[in-house]
PDB file of the backbone (N, CA, C, O) and the ligand in Angstrom, with CONECT records:
HET     ZN  A 101       1
ATOM      1  N   MET A   1     -14.235  -8.187 -23.506  1.00  0.00           N
ATOM      2  CA  MET A   1     -12.846  -8.051 -22.873  1.00  0.00           C
ATOM      3  C   MET A   1     -12.207  -9.441 -22.820  1.00  0.00           C
ATOM      4  O   MET A   1     -12.857 -10.425 -22.467  1.00  0.00           O
ATOM      5  N   LYS A   2     -11.003  -9.499 -23.155  1.00  0.00           N
ATOM      6  CA  LYS A   2     -10.331 -10.708 -23.266  1.00  0.00           C
ATOM      7  C   LYS A   2      -9.887 -11.232 -21.687  1.00  0.00           C
ATOM      8  O   LYS A   2      -9.290 -10.528 -20.872  1.00  0.00           O
ATOM      9  N   LYS A   3     -10.285 -12.489 -21.493  1.00  0.00           N
ATOM     10  CA  LYS A   3     -10.000 -13.111 -20.181  1.00  0.00           C
ATOM     11  C   LYS A   3      -8.419 -13.487 -20.160  1.00  0.00           C
ATOM     12  O   LYS A   3      -7.953 -14.190 -21.056  1.00  0.00           O
ATOM     13  N   THR A   4      -7.710 -13.050 -19.230  1.00  0.00           N
ATOM     14  CA  THR A   4      -6.299 -13.589 -19.092  1.00  0.00           C
ATOM     15  C   THR A   4      -6.115 -14.238 -17.592  1.00  0.00           C
ATOM     16  O   THR A   4      -6.670 -13.839 -16.568  1.00  0.00           O
ATOM     17  N   THR A   5      -5.285 -15.234 -17.706  1.00  0.00           N
ATOM     18  CA  THR A   5      -4.944 -15.802 -16.535  1.00  0.00           C
ATOM     19  C   THR A   5      -3.951 -15.063 -15.719  1.00  0.00           C
ATOM     20  O   THR A   5      -3.304 -14.169 -16.263  1.00  0.00           O
ATOM     21  N   ILE A   6      -3.748 -15.374 -14.349  1.00  0.00           N
ATOM     22  CA  ILE A   6      -2.845 -14.559 -13.627  1.00  0.00           C
ATOM     23  C   ILE A   6      -1.390 -14.795 -14.123  1.00  0.00           C
ATOM     24  O   ILE A   6      -0.516 -13.947 -13.940  1.00  0.00           O
ATOM     25  N   TYR A   7      -1.169 -15.929 -14.732  1.00  0.00           N
ATOM     26  CA  TYR A   7       0.219 -16.228 -15.163  1.00  0.00           C
ATOM     27  C   TYR A   7       0.421 -15.357 -16.366  1.00  0.00           C
ATOM     28  O   TYR A   7       1.531 -14.857 -16.549  1.00  0.00           O
ATOM     29  N   GLU A   8      -0.620 -15.126 -17.247  1.00  0.00           N
ATOM     30  CA  GLU A   8      -0.354 -14.221 -18.464  1.00  0.00           C
ATOM     31  C   GLU A   8      -0.334 -12.830 -18.178  1.00  0.00           C
ATOM     32  O   GLU A   8       0.318 -12.103 -18.927  1.00  0.00           O
ATOM     33  N   ASP A   9      -0.998 -12.305 -17.128  1.00  0.00           N
ATOM     34  CA  ASP A   9      -0.913 -11.055 -16.573  1.00  0.00           C
ATOM     35  C   ASP A   9       0.519 -10.730 -16.088  1.00  0.00           C
ATOM     36  O   ASP A   9       1.030  -9.646 -16.367  1.00  0.00           O
ATOM     37  N   LYS A  10       1.200 -11.718 -15.323  1.00  0.00           N
ATOM     38  CA  LYS A  10       2.473 -11.544 -14.774  1.00  0.00           C
ATOM     39  C   LYS A  10       3.440 -11.570 -15.834  1.00  0.00           C
ATOM     40  O   LYS A  10       4.379 -10.774 -15.808  1.00  0.00           O
ATOM     41  N   LYS A  11       3.297 -12.487 -16.859  1.00  0.00           N
ATOM     42  CA  LYS A  11       4.236 -12.492 -18.073  1.00  0.00           C
ATOM     43  C   LYS A  11       4.214 -11.265 -18.832  1.00  0.00           C
ATOM     44  O   LYS A  11       5.266 -10.822 -19.291  1.00  0.00           O
ATOM     45  N   ALA A  12       2.995 -10.611 -19.025  1.00  0.00           N
ATOM     46  CA  ALA A  12       2.903  -9.445 -19.758  1.00  0.00           C
ATOM     47  C   ALA A  12       3.608  -8.318 -19.092  1.00  0.00           C
ATOM     48  O   ALA A  12       4.268  -7.526 -19.765  1.00  0.00           O
ATOM     49  N   LYS A  13       3.492  -8.196 -17.677  1.00  0.00           N
ATOM     50  CA  LYS A  13       4.081  -7.199 -16.881  1.00  0.00           C
ATOM     51  C   LYS A  13       5.641  -7.275 -16.884  1.00  0.00           C
ATOM     52  O   LYS A  13       6.341  -6.265 -16.952  1.00  0.00           O
ATOM     53  N   ILE A  14       6.115  -8.494 -16.808  1.00  0.00           N
ATOM     54  CA  ILE A  14       7.496  -8.766 -16.807  1.00  0.00           C
ATOM     55  C   ILE A  14       8.089  -8.325 -18.181  1.00  0.00           C
ATOM     56  O   ILE A  14       9.169  -7.736 -18.238  1.00  0.00           O
ATOM     57  N   GLU A  15       7.277  -8.660 -19.396  1.00  0.00           N
ATOM     58  CA  GLU A  15       7.774  -8.365 -20.644  1.00  0.00           C
ATOM     59  C   GLU A  15       7.865  -6.782 -20.836  1.00  0.00           C
ATOM     60  O   GLU A  15       8.786  -6.282 -21.482  1.00  0.00           O
ATOM     61  N   GLN A  16       6.898  -6.053 -20.262  1.00  0.00           N
ATOM     62  CA  GLN A  16       6.899  -4.635 -20.307  1.00  0.00           C
ATOM     63  C   GLN A  16       8.207  -4.068 -19.757  1.00  0.00           C
ATOM     64  O   GLN A  16       8.735  -3.069 -20.244  1.00  0.00           O
ATOM     65  N   ARG A  17       8.714  -4.756 -18.707  1.00  0.00           N
ATOM     66  CA  ARG A  17       9.869  -4.311 -17.929  1.00  0.00           C
ATOM     67  C   ARG A  17      11.043  -4.861 -18.387  1.00  0.00           C
ATOM     68  O   ARG A  17      12.060  -4.744 -17.703  1.00  0.00           O
ATOM     69  N   THR A  18      11.063  -5.486 -19.514  1.00  0.00           N
ATOM     70  CA  THR A  18      12.402  -6.183 -20.006  1.00  0.00           C
ATOM     71  C   THR A  18      12.741  -5.506 -21.214  1.00  0.00           C
ATOM     72  O   THR A  18      11.913  -5.063 -22.010  1.00  0.00           O
ATOM     73  N   HIS A  19      14.141  -5.429 -21.344  1.00  0.00           N
ATOM     74  CA  HIS A  19      14.703  -4.876 -22.582  1.00  0.00           C
ATOM     75  C   HIS A  19      15.987  -5.634 -22.902  1.00  0.00           C
ATOM     76  O   HIS A  19      16.543  -6.262 -22.000  1.00  0.00           O
ATOM     77  N   ALA A  20      16.487  -5.610 -24.130  1.00  0.00           N
ATOM     78  CA  ALA A  20      17.649  -6.307 -24.558  1.00  0.00           C
ATOM     79  C   ALA A  20      18.799  -5.813 -23.983  1.00  0.00           C
ATOM     80  O   ALA A  20      18.884  -4.588 -23.905  1.00  0.00           O
ATOM     81  N   CYS A  21      19.779  -6.546 -23.527  1.00  0.00           N
ATOM     82  CA  CYS A  21      21.095  -6.096 -23.020  1.00  0.00           C
ATOM     83  C   CYS A  21      21.881  -5.459 -24.246  1.00  0.00           C
ATOM     84  O   CYS A  21      21.965  -6.059 -25.317  1.00  0.00           O
ATOM     85  N   PRO A  22      22.434  -4.248 -24.038  1.00  0.00           N
ATOM     86  CA  PRO A  22      23.150  -3.499 -25.285  1.00  0.00           C
ATOM     87  C   PRO A  22      24.444  -4.262 -25.735  1.00  0.00           C
ATOM     88  O   PRO A  22      24.960  -4.008 -26.824  1.00  0.00           O
ATOM     89  N   HIS A  23      24.958  -5.197 -24.884  1.00  0.00           N
ATOM     90  CA  HIS A  23      26.151  -5.906 -25.270  1.00  0.00           C
ATOM     91  C   HIS A  23      25.936  -7.215 -25.901  1.00  0.00           C
ATOM     92  O   HIS A  23      26.636  -7.613 -26.832  1.00  0.00           O
ATOM     93  N   CYS A  24      24.911  -7.922 -25.362  1.00  0.00           N
ATOM     94  CA  CYS A  24      24.792  -9.229 -25.980  1.00  0.00           C
ATOM     95  C   CYS A  24      23.337  -9.528 -26.380  1.00  0.00           C
ATOM     96  O   CYS A  24      23.149 -10.595 -26.965  1.00  0.00           O
ATOM     97  N   GLY A  25      22.310  -8.746 -26.149  1.00  0.00           N
ATOM     98  CA  GLY A  25      21.021  -8.943 -26.497  1.00  0.00           C
ATOM     99  C   GLY A  25      20.127  -9.763 -25.737  1.00  0.00           C
ATOM    100  O   GLY A  25      19.028 -10.128 -26.155  1.00  0.00           O
ATOM    101  N   TYR A  26      20.673 -10.090 -24.461  1.00  0.00           N
ATOM    102  CA  TYR A  26      19.923 -11.066 -23.584  1.00  0.00           C
ATOM    103  C   TYR A  26      18.798 -10.185 -22.918  1.00  0.00           C
ATOM    104  O   TYR A  26      19.024  -9.036 -22.541  1.00  0.00           O
ATOM    105  N   PRO A  27      17.580 -10.795 -22.800  1.00  0.00           N
ATOM    106  CA  PRO A  27      16.513  -9.831 -22.176  1.00  0.00           C
ATOM    107  C   PRO A  27      16.842  -9.716 -20.656  1.00  0.00           C
ATOM    108  O   PRO A  27      16.951 -10.679 -19.897  1.00  0.00           O
ATOM    109  N   VAL A  28      16.983  -8.427 -20.323  1.00  0.00           N
ATOM    110  CA  VAL A  28      17.255  -8.133 -18.821  1.00  0.00           C
ATOM    111  C   VAL A  28      16.004  -7.165 -18.338  1.00  0.00           C
ATOM    112  O   VAL A  28      15.285  -6.504 -19.088  1.00  0.00           O
ATOM    113  N   LEU A  29      15.926  -7.248 -16.931  1.00  0.00           N
ATOM    114  CA  LEU A  29      14.816  -6.397 -16.378  1.00  0.00           C
ATOM    115  C   LEU A  29      15.233  -5.025 -16.179  1.00  0.00           C
ATOM    116  O   LEU A  29      16.403  -4.844 -15.840  1.00  0.00           O
ATOM    117  N   ASP A  30      14.413  -3.955 -16.346  1.00  0.00           N
ATOM    118  CA  ASP A  30      14.782  -2.694 -16.268  1.00  0.00           C
ATOM    119  C   ASP A  30      15.443  -2.061 -15.043  1.00  0.00           C
ATOM    120  O   ASP A  30      15.892  -0.917 -15.118  1.00  0.00           O
ATOM    121  N   HIS A  31      15.516  -2.799 -13.883  1.00  0.00           N
ATOM    122  CA  HIS A  31      16.114  -2.305 -12.748  1.00  0.00           C
ATOM    123  C   HIS A  31      17.635  -2.922 -12.617  1.00  0.00           C
ATOM    124  O   HIS A  31      18.399  -2.548 -11.727  1.00  0.00           O
ATOM    125  N   MET A  32      17.965  -3.844 -13.536  1.00  0.00           N
ATOM    126  CA  MET A  32      19.294  -4.446 -13.353  1.00  0.00           C
ATOM    127  C   MET A  32      20.386  -3.597 -13.686  1.00  0.00           C
ATOM    128  O   MET A  32      20.274  -2.821 -14.635  1.00  0.00           O
ATOM    129  N   THR A  33      21.461  -3.659 -12.991  1.00  0.00           N
ATOM    130  CA  THR A  33      22.584  -2.975 -13.274  1.00  0.00           C
ATOM    131  C   THR A  33      23.750  -3.645 -13.858  1.00  0.00           C
ATOM    132  O   THR A  33      24.762  -3.033 -14.197  1.00  0.00           O
ATOM    133  N   GLU A  34      23.593  -4.920 -13.971  1.00  0.00           N
ATOM    134  CA  GLU A  34      24.567  -5.922 -14.450  1.00  0.00           C
ATOM    135  C   GLU A  34      23.846  -7.016 -15.440  1.00  0.00           C
ATOM    136  O   GLU A  34      22.788  -7.507 -15.044  1.00  0.00           O
ATOM    137  N   CYS A  35      24.291  -7.353 -16.510  1.00  0.00           N
ATOM    138  CA  CYS A  35      23.603  -8.443 -17.414  1.00  0.00           C
ATOM    139  C   CYS A  35      23.885  -9.766 -16.670  1.00  0.00           C
ATOM    140  O   CYS A  35      25.026  -9.998 -16.273  1.00  0.00           O
ATOM    141  N   PRO A  36      22.847 -10.664 -16.465  1.00  0.00           N
ATOM    142  CA  PRO A  36      23.029 -11.906 -15.822  1.00  0.00           C
ATOM    143  C   PRO A  36      23.910 -12.848 -16.798  1.00  0.00           C
ATOM    144  O   PRO A  36      24.461 -13.842 -16.325  1.00  0.00           O
ATOM    145  N   ARG A  37      24.026 -12.535 -18.102  1.00  0.00           N
ATOM    146  CA  ARG A  37      24.593 -13.493 -19.025  1.00  0.00           C
ATOM    147  C   ARG A  37      26.098 -13.061 -19.267  1.00  0.00           C
ATOM    148  O   ARG A  37      27.030 -13.826 -19.018  1.00  0.00           O
ATOM    149  N   CYS A  38      26.269 -11.790 -19.765  1.00  0.00           N
ATOM    150  CA  CYS A  38      27.624 -11.399 -20.088  1.00  0.00           C
ATOM    151  C   CYS A  38      28.322 -10.646 -18.955  1.00  0.00           C
ATOM    152  O   CYS A  38      29.509 -10.335 -19.051  1.00  0.00           O
ATOM    153  N   LYS A  39      27.553 -10.343 -17.837  1.00  0.00           N
ATOM    154  CA  LYS A  39      28.172  -9.687 -16.582  1.00  0.00           C
ATOM    155  C   LYS A  39      28.644  -8.259 -16.870  1.00  0.00           C
ATOM    156  O   LYS A  39      29.288  -7.697 -15.984  1.00  0.00           O
ATOM    157  N   LYS A  40      28.395  -7.618 -18.006  1.00  0.00           N
ATOM    158  CA  LYS A  40      28.755  -6.344 -18.210  1.00  0.00           C
ATOM    159  C   LYS A  40      27.730  -5.251 -17.599  1.00  0.00           C
ATOM    160  O   LYS A  40      26.538  -5.485 -17.398  1.00  0.00           O
ATOM    161  N   LYS A  41      28.303  -4.163 -17.365  1.00  0.00           N
ATOM    162  CA  LYS A  41      27.447  -3.030 -16.668  1.00  0.00           C
ATOM    163  C   LYS A  41      26.352  -2.575 -17.691  1.00  0.00           C
ATOM    164  O   LYS A  41      26.633  -2.354 -18.868  1.00  0.00           O
ATOM    165  N   ILE A  42      25.065  -2.445 -17.171  1.00  0.00           N
ATOM    166  CA  ILE A  42      24.051  -1.655 -17.933  1.00  0.00           C
ATOM    167  C   ILE A  42      23.403  -0.662 -17.157  1.00  0.00           C
ATOM    168  O   ILE A  42      23.346  -0.734 -15.930  1.00  0.00           O
ATOM    169  N   THR A  43      22.877   0.328 -17.869  1.00  0.00           N
ATOM    170  CA  THR A  43      22.280   1.480 -17.137  1.00  0.00           C
ATOM    171  C   THR A  43      20.912   0.985 -16.812  1.00  0.00           C
ATOM    172  O   THR A  43      20.222   0.531 -17.725  1.00  0.00           O
ATOM    173  N   PRO A  44      20.487   1.030 -15.662  1.00  0.00           N
ATOM    174  CA  PRO A  44      19.025   0.620 -15.407  1.00  0.00           C
ATOM    175  C   PRO A  44      18.155   1.808 -15.920  1.00  0.00           C
ATOM    176  O   PRO A  44      18.545   2.974 -15.853  1.00  0.00           O
ATOM    177  N   THR A  45      17.046   1.464 -16.396  1.00  0.00           N
ATOM    178  CA  THR A  45      16.152   2.564 -17.066  1.00  0.00           C
ATOM    179  C   THR A  45      14.872   2.613 -16.101  1.00  0.00           C
ATOM    180  O   THR A  45      14.256   3.676 -16.027  1.00  0.00           O
ATOM    181  N   GLY A  46      14.507   1.652 -15.459  1.00  0.00           N
ATOM    182  CA  GLY A  46      13.183   1.725 -14.606  1.00  0.00           C
ATOM    183  C   GLY A  46      13.518   2.003 -13.168  1.00  0.00           C
ATOM    184  O   GLY A  46      12.596   2.070 -12.355  1.00  0.00           O
ATOM    185  N   TYR A  47      14.657   2.155 -12.823  1.00  0.00           N
ATOM    186  CA  TYR A  47      15.055   2.236 -11.410  1.00  0.00           C
ATOM    187  C   TYR A  47      16.111   3.409 -11.282  1.00  0.00           C
ATOM    188  O   TYR A  47      17.194   3.410 -11.868  1.00  0.00           O
ATOM    189  N   VAL A  48      15.671   4.372 -10.467  1.00  0.00           N
ATOM    190  CA  VAL A  48      16.708   5.509 -10.063  1.00  0.00           C
ATOM    191  C   VAL A  48      17.098   5.418  -8.786  1.00  0.00           C
ATOM    192  O   VAL A  48      16.255   5.422  -7.890  1.00  0.00           O
ATOM    193  N   PRO A  49      18.502   5.320  -8.511  1.00  0.00           N
ATOM    194  CA  PRO A  49      18.969   5.216  -7.048  1.00  0.00           C
ATOM    195  C   PRO A  49      18.471   6.528  -6.406  1.00  0.00           C
ATOM    196  O   PRO A  49      18.250   7.574  -7.016  1.00  0.00           O
ATOM    197  N   MET A  50      18.317   6.299  -4.992  1.00  0.00           N
ATOM    198  CA  MET A  50      17.955   7.419  -4.130  1.00  0.00           C
ATOM    199  C   MET A  50      19.069   8.336  -3.987  1.00  0.00           C
ATOM    200  O   MET A  50      20.207   7.884  -3.857  1.00  0.00           O
ATOM    201  N   SER A  51      18.839   9.623  -3.999  1.00  0.00           N
ATOM    202  CA  SER A  51      19.868  10.550  -3.889  1.00  0.00           C
ATOM    203  C   SER A  51      20.304  10.544  -2.524  1.00  0.00           C
ATOM    204  O   SER A  51      19.608  10.008  -1.661  1.00  0.00           O
ATOM    205  N   ASP A  52      21.602  11.198  -2.202  1.00  0.00           N
ATOM    206  CA  ASP A  52      22.139  11.294  -0.839  1.00  0.00           C
ATOM    207  C   ASP A  52      21.346  12.124   0.058  1.00  0.00           C
ATOM    208  O   ASP A  52      21.192  11.872   1.253  1.00  0.00           O
ATOM    209  N   GLU A  53      20.821  13.179  -0.591  1.00  0.00           N
ATOM    210  CA  GLU A  53      19.939  14.133   0.200  1.00  0.00           C
ATOM    211  C   GLU A  53      18.738  13.539   0.738  1.00  0.00           C
ATOM    212  O   GLU A  53      18.326  13.829   1.861  1.00  0.00           O
ATOM    213  N   LYS A  54      18.087  12.611  -0.126  1.00  0.00           N
ATOM    214  CA  LYS A  54      16.841  11.928   0.267  1.00  0.00           C
ATOM    215  C   LYS A  54      17.270  10.883   1.392  1.00  0.00           C
ATOM    216  O   LYS A  54      16.613  10.832   2.433  1.00  0.00           O
ATOM    217  N   ILE A  55      18.347  10.065   1.194  1.00  0.00           N
ATOM    218  CA  ILE A  55      18.708   9.200   2.241  1.00  0.00           C
ATOM    219  C   ILE A  55      18.958   9.855   3.593  1.00  0.00           C
ATOM    220  O   ILE A  55      18.585   9.296   4.625  1.00  0.00           O
ATOM    221  N   LYS A  56      19.602  11.070   3.608  1.00  0.00           N
ATOM    222  CA  LYS A  56      19.832  11.901   4.750  1.00  0.00           C
ATOM    223  C   LYS A  56      18.656  12.299   5.442  1.00  0.00           C
ATOM    224  O   LYS A  56      18.579  12.266   6.670  1.00  0.00           O
ATOM    225  N   LYS A  57      17.594  12.731   4.578  1.00  0.00           N
ATOM    226  CA  LYS A  57      16.347  13.122   5.092  1.00  0.00           C
ATOM    227  C   LYS A  57      15.655  11.959   5.729  1.00  0.00           C
ATOM    228  O   LYS A  57      15.125  12.140   6.825  1.00  0.00           O
ATOM    229  N   ILE A  58      15.601  10.722   5.125  1.00  0.00           N
ATOM    230  CA  ILE A  58      14.797   9.693   5.711  1.00  0.00           C
ATOM    231  C   ILE A  58      15.570   9.115   6.891  1.00  0.00           C
ATOM    232  O   ILE A  58      15.000   8.441   7.748  1.00  0.00           O
ATOM    233  N   ARG A  59      16.843   9.380   6.925  1.00  0.00           N
ATOM    234  CA  ARG A  59      17.691   8.726   8.227  1.00  0.00           C
ATOM    235  C   ARG A  59      17.276   9.757   9.353  1.00  0.00           C
ATOM    236  O   ARG A  59      16.947   9.333  10.461  1.00  0.00           O
ATOM    237  N   TRP A  60      17.292  11.192   9.054  1.00  0.00           N
ATOM    238  CA  TRP A  60      17.174  12.240  10.104  1.00  0.00           C
ATOM    239  C   TRP A  60      15.662  11.901  10.632  1.00  0.00           C
ATOM    240  O   TRP A  60      15.500  11.838  11.851  1.00  0.00           O
ATOM    241  N   ILE A  61      14.542  11.680   9.755  1.00  0.00           N
ATOM    242  CA  ILE A  61      13.213  11.403  10.351  1.00  0.00           C
ATOM    243  C   ILE A  61      13.213  10.169  11.079  1.00  0.00           C
ATOM    244  O   ILE A  61      12.636  10.157  12.166  1.00  0.00           O
ATOM    245  N   THR A  62      13.830   9.012  10.606  1.00  0.00           N
ATOM    246  CA  THR A  62      13.812   7.854  11.365  1.00  0.00           C
ATOM    247  C   THR A  62      14.527   7.991  12.689  1.00  0.00           C
ATOM    248  O   THR A  62      14.087   7.372  13.657  1.00  0.00           O
ATOM    249  N   TYR A  63      15.577   8.742  12.800  1.00  0.00           N
ATOM    250  CA  TYR A  63      16.365   8.806  14.123  1.00  0.00           C
ATOM    251  C   TYR A  63      15.468   9.724  15.023  1.00  0.00           C
ATOM    252  O   TYR A  63      15.432   9.569  16.243  1.00  0.00           O
ATOM    253  N   SER A  64      14.729  10.710  14.352  1.00  0.00           N
ATOM    254  CA  SER A  64      13.790  11.576  15.236  1.00  0.00           C
ATOM    255  C   SER A  64      12.792  10.822  16.027  1.00  0.00           C
ATOM    256  O   SER A  64      12.705  10.855  17.254  1.00  0.00           O
ATOM    257  N   ILE A  65      11.983  10.080  15.151  1.00  0.00           N
ATOM    258  CA  ILE A  65      11.029   9.169  15.479  1.00  0.00           C
ATOM    259  C   ILE A  65      11.465   8.030  16.569  1.00  0.00           C
ATOM    260  O   ILE A  65      10.729   7.615  17.464  1.00  0.00           O
ATOM    261  N   GLY A  66      12.802   7.610  16.319  1.00  0.00           N
ATOM    262  CA  GLY A  66      13.224   6.663  17.330  1.00  0.00           C
ATOM    263  C   GLY A  66      13.502   7.255  18.676  1.00  0.00           C
ATOM    264  O   GLY A  66      13.244   6.665  19.725  1.00  0.00           O
ATOM    265  N   ALA A  67      14.131   8.648  18.592  1.00  0.00           N
ATOM    266  CA  ALA A  67      14.361   9.289  19.644  1.00  0.00           C
ATOM    267  C   ALA A  67      13.080   9.753  20.644  1.00  0.00           C
ATOM    268  O   ALA A  67      13.130   9.818  21.872  1.00  0.00           O
ATOM    269  N   VAL A  68      12.017  10.032  19.857  1.00  0.00           N
ATOM    270  CA  VAL A  68      10.727  10.488  20.418  1.00  0.00           C
ATOM    271  C   VAL A  68      10.160   9.163  21.155  1.00  0.00           C
ATOM    272  O   VAL A  68       9.782   9.200  22.326  1.00  0.00           O
ATOM    273  N   ILE A  69      10.137   8.113  20.449  1.00  0.00           N
ATOM    274  CA  ILE A  69       9.652   6.860  20.970  1.00  0.00           C
ATOM    275  C   ILE A  69      10.553   6.411  22.328  1.00  0.00           C
ATOM    276  O   ILE A  69       9.991   6.040  23.359  1.00  0.00           O
ATOM    277  N   SER A  70      11.778   6.477  22.219  1.00  0.00           N
ATOM    278  CA  SER A  70      12.686   6.170  23.434  1.00  0.00           C
ATOM    279  C   SER A  70      12.364   7.113  24.686  1.00  0.00           C
ATOM    280  O   SER A  70      12.291   6.658  25.827  1.00  0.00           O
ATOM    281  N   ILE A  71      12.186   8.406  24.389  1.00  0.00           N
ATOM    282  CA  ILE A  71      11.886   9.402  25.367  1.00  0.00           C
ATOM    283  C   ILE A  71      10.542   8.908  26.149  1.00  0.00           C
ATOM    284  O   ILE A  71      10.459   8.730  27.364  1.00  0.00           O
ATOM    285  N   VAL A  72       9.608   8.745  25.277  1.00  0.00           N
ATOM    286  CA  VAL A  72       8.220   8.400  25.697  1.00  0.00           C
ATOM    287  C   VAL A  72       8.282   7.146  26.648  1.00  0.00           C
ATOM    288  O   VAL A  72       7.679   7.089  27.720  1.00  0.00           O
ATOM    289  N   ILE A  73       9.113   6.104  26.115  1.00  0.00           N
ATOM    290  CA  ILE A  73       9.177   4.895  26.926  1.00  0.00           C
ATOM    291  C   ILE A  73       9.775   5.177  28.138  1.00  0.00           C
ATOM    292  O   ILE A  73       9.250   4.791  29.183  1.00  0.00           O
ATOM    293  N   ILE A  74      10.986   5.911  28.129  1.00  0.00           N
ATOM    294  CA  ILE A  74      11.644   6.346  29.357  1.00  0.00           C
ATOM    295  C   ILE A  74      10.635   7.032  30.404  1.00  0.00           C
ATOM    296  O   ILE A  74      10.494   6.650  31.566  1.00  0.00           O
ATOM    297  N   VAL A  75      10.003   8.030  29.846  1.00  0.00           N
ATOM    298  CA  VAL A  75       8.977   8.815  30.750  1.00  0.00           C
ATOM    299  C   VAL A  75       7.876   7.795  31.329  1.00  0.00           C
ATOM    300  O   VAL A  75       7.538   7.921  32.506  1.00  0.00           O
ATOM    301  N   LEU A  76       7.313   6.796  30.536  1.00  0.00           N
ATOM    302  CA  LEU A  76       6.423   6.017  30.973  1.00  0.00           C
ATOM    303  C   LEU A  76       6.972   4.990  32.039  1.00  0.00           C
ATOM    304  O   LEU A  76       6.266   4.620  32.977  1.00  0.00           O
ATOM    305  N   ILE A  77       8.139   4.588  31.870  1.00  0.00           N
ATOM    306  CA  ILE A  77       8.825   3.844  32.962  1.00  0.00           C
ATOM    307  C   ILE A  77       8.882   4.417  34.186  1.00  0.00           C
ATOM    308  O   ILE A  77       8.550   3.804  35.200  1.00  0.00           O
ATOM    309  N   ILE A  78       9.361   5.792  34.190  1.00  0.00           N
ATOM    310  CA  ILE A  78       9.605   6.644  35.341  1.00  0.00           C
ATOM    311  C   ILE A  78       8.259   6.819  36.086  1.00  0.00           C
ATOM    312  O   ILE A  78       8.111   6.652  37.296  1.00  0.00           O
ATOM    313  N   VAL A  79       7.151   7.234  35.071  1.00  0.00           N
ATOM    314  CA  VAL A  79       5.973   7.574  35.834  1.00  0.00           C
ATOM    315  C   VAL A  79       5.164   6.390  36.426  1.00  0.00           C
ATOM    316  O   VAL A  79       4.461   6.581  37.419  1.00  0.00           O
ATOM    317  N   PHE A  80       5.247   5.166  35.836  1.00  0.00           N
ATOM    318  CA  PHE A  80       4.629   3.967  36.217  1.00  0.00           C
ATOM    319  C   PHE A  80       5.445   2.967  37.034  1.00  0.00           C
ATOM    320  O   PHE A  80       5.038   1.839  37.312  1.00  0.00           O
ATOM    321  N   ARG A  81       6.623   3.466  37.396  1.00  0.00           N
ATOM    322  CA  ARG A  81       7.520   2.601  38.250  1.00  0.00           C
ATOM    323  C   ARG A  81       6.951   2.319  39.688  1.00  0.00           C
ATOM    324  O   ARG A  81       7.080   1.199  40.182  1.00  0.00           O
ATOM    325  N   LYS A  82       6.354   3.283  40.323  1.00  0.00           N
ATOM    326  CA  LYS A  82       5.933   3.207  41.651  1.00  0.00           C
ATOM    327  C   LYS A  82       4.690   2.398  41.891  1.00  0.00           C
ATOM    328  O   LYS A  82       4.244   2.275  43.031  1.00  0.00           O
TER     329      LYS A  82
HETATM  330 ZN    ZN A 101      24.549  -9.017 -21.788  1.00  0.00          ZN2+
END
């Protein structure tokens, strides 16, 4: 097995996630939505934005957990106040 340095591993990983800009050929990472050189819009290939439905679901779960924690804290304050 060939020994690689941490730097070489990182470089290889970045190269895997890099592709050429369709407008100017500049190497861009797969999650980028805009080319850093020509500033034109590019379609990200390695990153898919979260759907509205998923955002709503995560928000609902987060609010629910927050509400439950708030109620528990209020109940604990009322119980241990005396
Ligand atoms: Zn470009």
